C-alpha positions as CSV (number, residue, x, y, z in Angstrom):
1,E,87.5,260.2,78.9
2,L,88.2,256.6,80.1
3,S,84.6,255.2,78.3
4,G,84.3,251.6,78.8
5,V,86.6,250.9,81.8
6,R,85.2,249.1,84.3
7,F,86.6,249.4,88.0
8,E,85.1,246.2,90.0
9,F,85.9,246.3,93.9
10,S,85.2,243.6,96.5
11,H,84.2,245.8,99.5
12,A,81.0,248.0,99.4
13,P,81.2,251.6,98.1
14,Q,82.5,254.1,100.2
15,G,79.7,256.9,99.6
16,A,77.3,257.6,96.8
17,I,78.3,255.5,93.8
18,E,78.2,259.1,91.8
19,Q,80.8,260.4,93.6
20,Y,83.2,257.3,92.1
21,E,81.5,258.0,88.7
22,S,82.5,261.9,88.9
23,A,85.4,261.3,90.3
24,F,86.4,258.8,87.4
25,S,84.7,258.2,84.3
26,G,83.6,254.6,83.9
27,E,81.3,251.7,85.7
28,F,81.7,250.7,88.9
29,R,80.7,247.5,90.3
30,F,80.9,246.7,94.3
31,G,80.9,243.4,96.4
32,V,82.4,241.3,93.2
33,Q,84.7,238.5,94.6
34,Q,87.6,239.4,93.0
35,P,88.3,243.0,92.2
36,A,89.4,244.0,88.6
37,L,89.7,246.7,86.2
38,F,89.0,246.4,82.6
39,V,89.9,248.3,80.4
40,P,88.9,247.9,76.6
41,R,91.2,247.1,74.1
42,A,91.1,250.1,72.1
43,L,92.8,251.9,75.1
44,R,95.2,249.7,75.6
45,G,97.1,251.2,72.5
46,F,97.6,254.3,73.7
47,V,100.5,255.6,74.5
48,N,100.9,256.7,78.1
49,P,103.6,259.9,78.7
50,G,104.1,259.7,82.1
51,Y,104.6,255.8,81.7
52,D,107.8,255.0,84.0
53,E,108.7,251.3,83.9
54,L,110.2,251.1,88.1
55,L,107.1,252.7,89.1
56,W,104.8,250.3,87.0
57,Q,106.9,247.0,88.1
58,A,106.6,248.1,92.0
59,A,103.0,248.4,91.6
60,L,102.9,245.5,89.9
61,R,104.8,243.9,92.7
62,R,102.3,245.8,95.7
63,C,99.4,244.0,93.7
64,E,100.4,240.6,93.5
65,A,101.6,240.6,97.2
66,S,98.1,241.9,97.8
67,T,96.4,239.3,95.9
68,N,98.6,236.8,97.5
69,K,97.5,238.3,101.0
70,N,94.2,238.0,99.9
71,A,94.7,234.3,98.7
72,D,96.1,233.2,101.9
73,A,93.5,235.0,104.3
74,A,90.9,233.2,102.1
75,L,92.6,229.9,102.5
76,V,92.9,230.0,106.5
77,S,89.2,230.6,106.4
78,R,88.7,227.5,104.3
79,V,90.8,225.5,106.8
80,I,88.8,227.5,109.8
81,E,85.2,226.3,108.3
82,A,86.6,222.8,107.7
83,L,87.3,222.5,111.2
84,H,84.2,223.8,112.2
85,S,82.4,220.9,109.8
86,S,85.0,218.3,111.1
87,L,83.4,218.7,114.8
88,D,79.9,218.8,113.7
89,D,80.3,216.2,111.2
90,P,83.6,214.1,110.6
91,W,85.0,213.6,107.8
92,S,88.7,212.6,108.7
93,A,89.6,209.2,110.6
94,R,90.9,212.0,113.4
95,T,89.0,215.0,115.1
96,P,90.6,217.6,114.7
97,P,92.0,216.1,110.9
98,T,95.5,215.9,110.9
99,L,97.5,218.7,108.8
100,E,97.9,216.0,106.1
101,D,94.0,215.4,106.4
102,M,93.4,218.8,106.0
103,A,95.7,219.6,103.2
104,G,94.1,216.5,101.4
105,H,90.6,218.2,102.0
106,L,91.6,221.5,100.5
107,R,93.1,219.9,97.9
108,V,96.6,221.8,98.5
109,S,99.7,219.9,99.6
110,V,101.0,220.1,103.2
111,S,104.1,222.7,102.4
112,T,101.9,224.7,100.5
113,L,99.4,225.0,103.2
114,N,102.2,225.7,106.2
115,R,103.6,228.1,103.8
116,R,100.4,229.8,103.4
117,L,99.6,229.8,107.0
118,R,103.3,231.2,107.9
119,A,102.7,234.5,105.6
120,I,99.6,235.8,107.7
121,G,101.6,234.9,111.1
122,T,99.5,231.6,111.9
123,S,100.1,227.7,112.0
124,Y,97.7,224.8,111.5
125,Q,97.9,224.4,115.4
126,T,96.7,227.8,116.2
127,A,93.6,227.3,114.1
128,V,93.1,224.0,115.5
129,D,93.2,225.5,119.3
130,D,91.1,228.7,118.3
131,V,88.1,226.3,116.6
132,R,88.6,224.0,119.9
133,R,88.5,227.3,122.3
134,Q,85.2,229.0,120.5
135,R,83.4,225.7,120.2
136,A,84.4,224.6,124.0
137,R,82.9,227.8,125.0
138,E,79.5,227.3,123.1
139,M,79.4,223.8,124.5
140,L,79.8,224.5,127.7
141,A,77.3,227.1,127.7
142,N,74.7,224.3,127.5
143,P,74.7,222.7,130.6
144,G,73.5,219.3,129.2
145,H,77.0,218.4,127.6
146,L,79.2,216.9,130.3
147,I,83.0,218.1,130.0
148,G,84.3,214.5,129.4
149,D,81.9,214.4,126.5
150,I,82.8,218.1,125.5
151,A,86.6,216.8,125.3
152,V,85.7,214.1,123.3
153,A,83.5,216.1,120.7
154,L,86.9,218.4,120.3
155,G,89.4,215.5,119.8
156,Y,91.0,214.7,123.1
157,S,91.6,211.2,124.0
158,D,91.7,212.5,128.0
159,P,89.4,215.1,129.8
160,A,92.4,216.1,131.9
161,A,94.1,217.4,128.7
162,F,91.1,219.3,127.6
163,V,90.9,220.8,131.1
164,R,94.5,222.1,131.0
165,S,93.8,223.4,127.6
166,F,91.2,225.4,128.9
167,K,93.0,226.2,131.6
168,R,95.9,227.4,129.4
169,W,93.0,229.6,126.9
170,Y,91.2,231.1,129.9
171,G,93.0,230.8,133.0
172,T,90.2,229.0,134.9
173,T,88.7,225.3,134.7
174,P,85.7,224.5,132.1
175,S,83.6,223.8,135.1
176,D,84.6,227.1,136.9
177,Y,84.1,229.0,133.5
178,R,80.6,227.2,133.4
179,R,79.4,228.0,136.9
180,R,80.6,231.6,136.0
181,L,78.0,231.8,133.3
182,P,74.5,233.5,133.5
183,P,71.8,231.2,134.0
184,R,69.7,230.0,130.8
């Protein structure tokens, strides 16, 4: 009997909560920001006859790695969100913000930002390109936006540089892309 134990998961239940409760006695909460396991103090003093220190240490390392991966992914989400907001309402002297500006905005060091982006297989420049690529498509869908204005809004000092980037991303020019869009 695990009376008083509470399990908290960031995801939605994968079935009826009753299934969880019948398999494990305890309270279950879903959709929380940070997963957790709460064990009453009274249960912490019990000796576990199946305890294995090596297994315990391995499990702790896996939990820590998972938590770090989630924190890294959350930071990338914050970077993407901040990049989008910088295009809507510039908060930096440059559009898009420099790596240093972004690190300051997120209150982390440049090396921490770089390390955490690398940990999930990306870079700041990749994030900038992803946001620019997405925003370019959105803006091209509006025929009222001129190509040169889109280039400036995305932080390109020269429209030709935007056209080269767009061609690299999509294999076509912004004008050709726009011509192929269905009429609004």
